[in-house]
C-alpha positions in Angstrom: -13.8 24.5 0.7 -10.2 23.6 -0.1 -8.9 20.1 0.8 -5.5 18.4 1.1 -5.8 14.6 0.6 -3.0 12.2 1.5 -4.3 9.1 -0.4 -1.8 6.5 0.8 -1.0 2.9 0.0 -2.0 1.7 3.5 -3.7 4.7 5.2 -5.3 7.9 4.0 -6.1 11.2 5.7 -7.3 14.7 4.7 -7.1 18.2 6.0 -9.4 21.1 5.0 -8.8 24.8 4.9 -12.0 26.8 5.6 -10.4 30.2 5.1 -9.3 30.5 8.7 -7.5 27.4 9.7 -6.5 23.9 8.7 -8.0 20.9 10.5 -8.1 17.2 10.0 -11.3 15.6 8.7 -13.0 12.5 10.1 -12.7 10.0 7.2 -13.5 6.7 9.1 -15.8 7.2 12.1 -15.5 3.5 13.1 -11.7 3.4 13.0 -9.7 3.6 16.2 -8.2 6.9 14.9 -11.2 8.5 13.0 -8.9 10.9 11.0 -7.1 8.0 9.5 -8.8 5.8 6.9 -7.4 2.4 5.9 -7.0 2.6 2.1 -9.3 -0.4 1.6 -12.2 -0.8 -0.9 -14.8 -3.5 -0.8 -17.4 -4.0 -3.6 -20.2 -6.5 -2.8 -22.0 -8.7 -5.3 -25.0 -6.4 -5.0 -22.8 -3.3 -5.8 -22.6 -1.9 -2.3 -19.3 -0.1 -1.6 -17.4 0.1 1.7 -14.2 1.9 2.6 -11.7 1.6 5.4 -12.2 -0.6 8.4 -15.8 -1.4 7.3 -14.4 -2.8 4.0 -12.0 -5.1 5.7 -14.6 -6.3 8.2 -17.1 -7.0 5.4 -14.5 -9.0 3.5 -13.5 -10.9 6.6 -17.0 -11.8 7.7 -18.0 -13.0 4.2 -14.9 -14.7 3.0 -12.6 -16.0 5.7 -13.4 -19.7 6.3 -15.6 -19.9 3.3 -14.9 -22.7 0.8 -15.1 -21.7 -2.8 -17.7 -23.1 -5.2 -16.8 -22.9 -8.8 -19.1 -22.8 -11.9 -18.6 -22.5 -15.6 -20.0 -19.3 -17.1 -20.2 -18.3 -20.8 -18.0 -15.3 -21.6 -18.3 -15.1 -25.4 -17.2 -16.8 -28.6 -14.1 -16.7 -30.8 -13.2 -17.8 -34.3 -10.7 -20.6 -34.8 -9.3 -21.3 -38.3 -7.9 -24.7 -39.2 -6.1 -25.5 -42.5 -8.3 -28.5 -43.4 -11.8 -27.5 -42.1 -11.8 -23.7 -42.3 -13.1 -21.3 -39.7 -15.3 -22.4 -36.8 -17.0 -20.6 -33.9 -15.8 -21.7 -30.4 -17.8 -20.9 -27.3 -15.6 -19.6 -24.4 -16.3 -20.4 -20.8 -14.4 -19.6 -17.6 -14.7 -20.9 -14.0 -15.7 -18.3 -11.4 -16.3 -18.2 -7.7 -20.1 -18.7 -7.7 -20.7 -17.6 -4.1 -18.2 -14.8 -3.5 -19.9 -12.1 -1.5 -17.6 -9.3 -2.7 -14.1 -8.2 -3.8 -11.6 -6.4 -1.5 -8.9 -4.1 -2.8 -5.9 -3.2 -0.7 -2.7 -1.2 -1.7 -4.4 -0.4 -5.0 -2.1 2.7 -5.2 0.8 0.3 -6.1 -1.1 -0.8 -9.3 -1.1 2.7 -10.7 2.5 2.4 -12.0 2.0 -1.1 -13.5 1.1 -0.6 -17.2 0.2 -4.3 -17.5 -2.6 -3.9 -15.0 -5.4 -2.1 -16.7 -8.3 -3.3 -14.6 -10.3 -6.3 -13.4 -13.6 -8.1 -13.8 -15.9 -7.6 -10.8 -19.1 -9.8 -11.0 -19.2 -9.7 -14.7 -18.4 -6.0 -15.2 -15.0 -4.7 -16.2 -13.5 -1.9 -14.0 -10.4 0.0 -15.1 -7.8 0.9 -12.6 -8.8 4.6 -13.0 -12.5 3.7 -12.2 -11.5 1.8 -9.0 -9.3 4.7 -7.8 -12.1 7.2 -8.8 -14.6 5.2 -6.7 -12.4 5.5 -3.6 -11.8 9.3 -4.2 -15.5 9.9 -4.8 -16.4 8.1 -1.5 -13.8 10.0 0.4 -15.1 13.3 -1.0 -18.6 12.3 0.0 -17.4 11.6 3.6 -15.8 15.0 3.7 -19.0 16.7 2.5 -21.1 14.7 5.0 -19.0 16.0 7.8 -18.6 19.6 6.7 -21.8 20.2 4.6 -19.6 21.9 2.0 -18.5 21.1 -1.5 -14.8 20.7 -2.3 -13.8 23.6 -4.6 -10.1 22.8 -4.8 -8.0 19.8 -3.8 -4.3 19.0 -3.6 -3.5 15.3 -3.6 -0.2 13.9 -2.3 1.9 11.8 -4.5 5.1 9.8 -3.9 8.3 11.3 -5.2 8.4 8.3 -7.6 5.6 5.8 -8.1 8.1 3.6 -9.9 11.9 3.4 -10.6 10.9 3.6 -14.3 10.3 7.1 -15.5 7.7 5.9 -18.1 5.7 4.0 -15.5 5.9 7.0 -13.1 4.3 9.1 -15.9 1.6 6.4 -16.4 0.7 6.6 -12.7 0.3 10.4 -12.8 -1.8 10.2 -15.9 -4.0 7.6 -14.2 -4.4 9.7 -11.0 -5.5 12.7 -13.0 -8.0 10.6 -15.0 -9.3 9.1 -11.7 -9.7 12.5 -10.1 -11.7 13.7 -13.1 -13.9 10.6 -13.1 -14.5 11.2 -9.4 -15.9 14.6 -10.2 -13.1 16.5 -8.5 -12.2 19.8 -10.0 -9.1 22.1 -9.7 -6.9 19.2 -8.8 -3.1 19.6 -8.2 -0.5 17.1 -6.9 2.3 17.7 -4.4 5.1 15.2 -3.3 4.2 13.8 0.0 7.5 14.5 1.8 7.3 18.1 0.6 3.9 18.4 2.2 5.2 17.0 5.5 8.0 19.6 5.4 5.3 22.3 5.2 3.8 21.1 8.4 7.2 21.3 10.2 8.1 24.8 8.8 5.6 26.4 11.2 7.9 25.3 14.1 11.1 26.6 12.6 12.4 30.0 13.7 15.8 29.9 12.0 17.3 28.7 8.8 17.6 24.9 8.7 18.3 22.0 6.4 15.3 19.7 6.8 15.2 16.0 5.6 11.8 14.4 5.4 11.8 10.6 5.7 8.4 9.6 4.5 8.0 5.8 4.8 4.6 4.4 4.2 3.0 1.1 3.0 4.2 1.3 -0.6 7.2 3.7 -0.9 10.0 5.4 0.9 10.3 9.1 -0.2 13.0 11.6 0.9 13.0 15.3 0.4 15.8 17.7 1.5 15.0 21.4 1.8 16.3 24.6 3.2 13.7 26.3 5.5 14.1 30.0 6.2 12.7 31.8 9.3 10.2 33.7 7.1 8.7 30.3 6.0 10.3 30.3 2.6 11.7 27.0 1.7 13.9 25.8 -1.1 13.7 22.1 -2.1 17.3 20.9 -2.7 16.7 17.3 -3.6 14.1 14.5 -3.7 14.5 10.8 -4.1 12.6 7.6 -3.4 12.5 3.8 -3.7 9.6 1.4 -4.0 10.1 0.0 -0.5 7.3 0.1 2.0 5.6 -1.7 4.9 3.9 -4.1 2.5 7.3 -5.3 1.3 8.5 -5.7 4.9 5.5 -8.0 5.7 6.3 -10.0 2.5 9.9 -10.5 3.7 8.6 -12.1 6.9 6.1 -14.4 5.2 8.6 -15.6 2.6 11.5 -15.8 5.0 9.9 -17.4 8.0 6.6 -19.1 7.2 7.2 -21.1 4.0 8.0 -24.3 6.0 4.5 -24.2 7.6 2.9 -24.3 4.2 4.9 -27.2 2.6 8.3 -25.8 1.7 10.7 -28.7 1.4 8.0 -31.3 0.8 8.9 -34.1 -1.6 6.2 -35.6 -3.8 5.8 -39.2 -5.0 8.3 -42.0 -5.4 10.6 -39.8 -7.4 10.7 -37.4 -4.5 9.9 -34.4 -6.7 10.0 -30.9 -5.1 6.8 -29.0 -4.5 6.0 -26.8 -7.5 7.8 -23.5 -6.8 4.9 -21.3 -8.0 2.8 -22.4 -5.0 5.2 -20.9 -2.5 5.9 -17.9 -4.8 2.2 -17.0 -4.5 2.6 -16.5 -0.8 4.2 -13.2 -1.5 1.0 -11.3 -1.0 -2.5 -11.9 0.2 -3.8 -10.9 -3.3 -1.5 -13.5 -5.0 -2.8 -16.1 -2.5 -6.3 -15.3 -3.8 -5.0 -15.9 -7.3 -4.5 -19.6 -6.4 -8.3 -19.8 -6.0 -8.8 -22.0 -9.0 -9.7 -25.6 -9.6 -6.4 -26.5 -11.3 -4.2 -25.2 -8.5 -6.4 -26.8 -5.9 -6.0 -30.1 -7.7 -2.2 -29.7 -7.6 -2.3 -29.1 -3.9 -4.7 -32.0 -3.2 -2.4 -34.3 -5.2 0.6 -33.0 -3.2 -1.2 -33.9 0.0 -1.8 -37.4 -1.1 1.8 -38.1 -2.4 3.9 -35.7 -0.3 5.9 -36.3 2.8 4.6 -33.2 4.6 0.8 -33.7 4.5 0.1 -31.5 7.6 1.8 -28.5 6.2 0.3 -29.1 2.7 -3.2 -29.3 4.3 -2.4 -25.9 5.9 -1.6 -24.6 2.4 -4.9 -25.9 1.1 -6.8 -24.2 3.9 -4.9 -21.0 3.3 -6.0 -21.0 -0.3 -9.4 -22.7 -0.3 -10.7 -21.0 2.9 -9.4 -17.4 2.2 -7.0 -17.1 5.1 -4.5 -15.0 3.1 -5.6 -11.7 4.5 -5.6 -12.9 8.1 -2.1 -14.3 7.6 -0.8 -10.9 6.4 -2.7 -8.9 9.1 -1.1 -11.2 11.7 2.3 -10.6 10.3 1.7 -6.8 10.2 0.7 -6.9 13.9 3.8 -8.8 14.8 5.9 -6.3 12.9 4.3 -3.5 14.9 4.9 -5.4 18.2 8.6 -5.6 17.4 8.8 -1.8 17.6 8.1 -2.3 21.4 9.5 -5.7 22.2 12.5 -7.8 21.2 10.6 -10.9 20.4 7.1 -11.9 19.4 5.2 -14.9 18.0 3.8 -15.5 14.5 0.8 -17.6 15.3 -2.2 -19.0 13.5 -4.6 -21.7 14.8 -7.6 -21.9 12.4 -8.9 -24.8 10.3 -5.9 -26.9 9.2 -3.4 -24.1 9.8 -1.6 -24.5 13.1 1.8 -23.0 13.8 3.6 -20.8 16.3 6.9 -19.4 15.0 9.1 -17.0 17.1 10.2 -13.8 15.4 13.0 -11.9 17.1 13.8 -8.3 16.2 17.3 -9.2 15.1 15.9 -11.9 12.8 13.4 -9.4 11.3 16.2 -7.0 10.7 18.1 -9.7 8.9 15.2 -10.4 6.6 14.8 -6.7 5.7 18.6 -6.2 5.2 18.3 -5.6 1.5 15.6 -2.9 2.1 17.8 -1.2 4.7 20.6 -1.0 2.2 18.4 0.3 -0.5 17.1 3.0 1.8 20.6 3.9 2.9 21.6 4.3 -0.7 18.5 6.5 -1.3 19.5 8.8 1.5 23.1 9.1 0.1 21.8 9.9 -3.3 19.5 12.6 -1.9 22.4 14.1 0.1 24.6 14.1 -3.0 22.0 15.7 -5.2 21.5 18.4 -2.5 25.3 19.0 -2.3 25.2 18.3 1.4 26.7 15.8 3.9 24.9 14.1 6.7 26.3 16.5 9.3 24.7 19.4 7.4 21.2 18.1 8.1 19.7 20.0 11.1 16.4 18.1 11.4 15.1 14.7 10.3 11.3 14.5 10.2 9.8 11.0 10.1 6.4 10.4 8.7 4.5 7.2 7.7 3.9 4.1 9.8 7.0 2.3 8.6 9.2 5.1 9.8 8.6 3.7 13.4 10.4 0.4 12.6 13.4 0.4 15.0 15.9 -0.6 12.4 15.2 2.5 10.3 15.1 4.7 13.3 18.6 3.4 14.1 19.7 4.0 10.5 18.7 7.6 10.8 20.3 8.0 14.2 23.6 6.5 13.0 23.7 8.7 9.9 22.4 12.0 11.3 22.5 11.7 15.1 19.6 10.9 17.5 19.4 14.6 18.6 18.3 15.6 15.0 15.3 13.3 14.7 12.1 15.1 15.2 8.8 13.4 15.9 5.7 15.0 17.5 4.1 11.5 17.7 0.6 12.4 16.4 2.0 13.6 13.1 3.4 10.3 12.0 0.2 9.5 10.1 -1.3 12.9 9.4 1.6 15.4 8.8 1.3 14.9 5.0 -2.4 15.7 4.9 -1.9 18.7 7.2 0.9 20.0 4.9 -1.3 19.6 1.8 -4.0 21.6 3.5 -1.5 24.3 4.4 -0.8 24.9 0.7 -4.0 26.9 0.6 -3.1 29.2 3.5 -0.3 31.1 1.8 -0.8 32.3 -1.8 2.9 33.2 -2.1 3.9 29.7 -1.0 1.6 28.2 -3.5 3.0 30.3 -6.3 6.5 29.4 -5.3 5.7 25.6 -5.3 4.1 25.9 -8.7 7.0 28.0 -10.1 9.5 25.5 -8.9 7.6 22.6 -10.5 6.6 21.0 -7.3 2.9 21.7 -7.5 1.7 19.8 -10.6 
């Protein structure tokens, strides 16, 4: 069996080729759309592993609302040398969450290009980034085999045009993905840029030569590919480009731009009216960084701020957010509000749990103000791609959108303003699965596969 796998920052999907046709695989039977798997990994204290919607549900059930209990554990010894007394042995201890039921990993794909992140400790055992990715890939492969009853003989995995703006970090990410695939027991693995795969899906609908621009906007990156598609199916890739802007960053813009005041921004502490330590609010930039504040020292700082500050209600909300693990529900609420703004002009950012009580209106125009820097970065990316292809905007015949973030009205409008609304193509269902389908189509045409390999696109 031959498989195309779109392992995304936020969502994943897969398409298999059985020698006759390409079809999507059920990756998450409990999800609302079974062919789409939320790229979430949960590892329980007992070592049980869950993916997708089940992973998020297990984390939510076991962590949200739970207060953390810390205990000191011995982690080893070190030698300390002093001028007057010589070398002594020093025992090392660390404080850990004693009753954590499990660890949840989201957007782990973003960590691949970070050379400083090599892994993490999970209940006393060290896991490298390659091992975590391999665990996800292995479980996805097991789900595919469970549905089809067949073994994966070959696999093409989608990759962003650029994992990182830094070429060296981009190379690190690719090396890690190859190592993870090998650890997962996958053989005959190749990689293809995700927007290139989406273009392969569209080419089946093309009956004359066209210039096609694929706008692939997911949870972690925006990737652009411009290609020339011929009636015989042959395609020539003219340019690729990308920026590390995705749906996760858009959610972060909302939290940092609208919700800070509800968690103590502007509070003054003590008789000297000192500002709230900036690192507390900086850590609201992601649900994982909120988890990083789960330590006694930070909680002591927050408790002291509640006692001496002039905004105790908001600071108690910050304490509940950190101590009771409401970071993920906060970001899921913001993500839902962002989706709602694709349909309505105004929505509410609202939480009413524990000591967190707020309702903040979010209008579409205000959201678009917050993401202004990202709109400009993406516009510049499109211009670079056009320049590299030797084309102008009016030369593009079709713009194919894929990825959930490509539905955000501000980016739809950007594409309409640049290329014309009549050139935007969207078959609706393909927003989340066109990349996986295109990866599967690689196996249907040996000449196409050879062409992609010869042109350096199939790695």
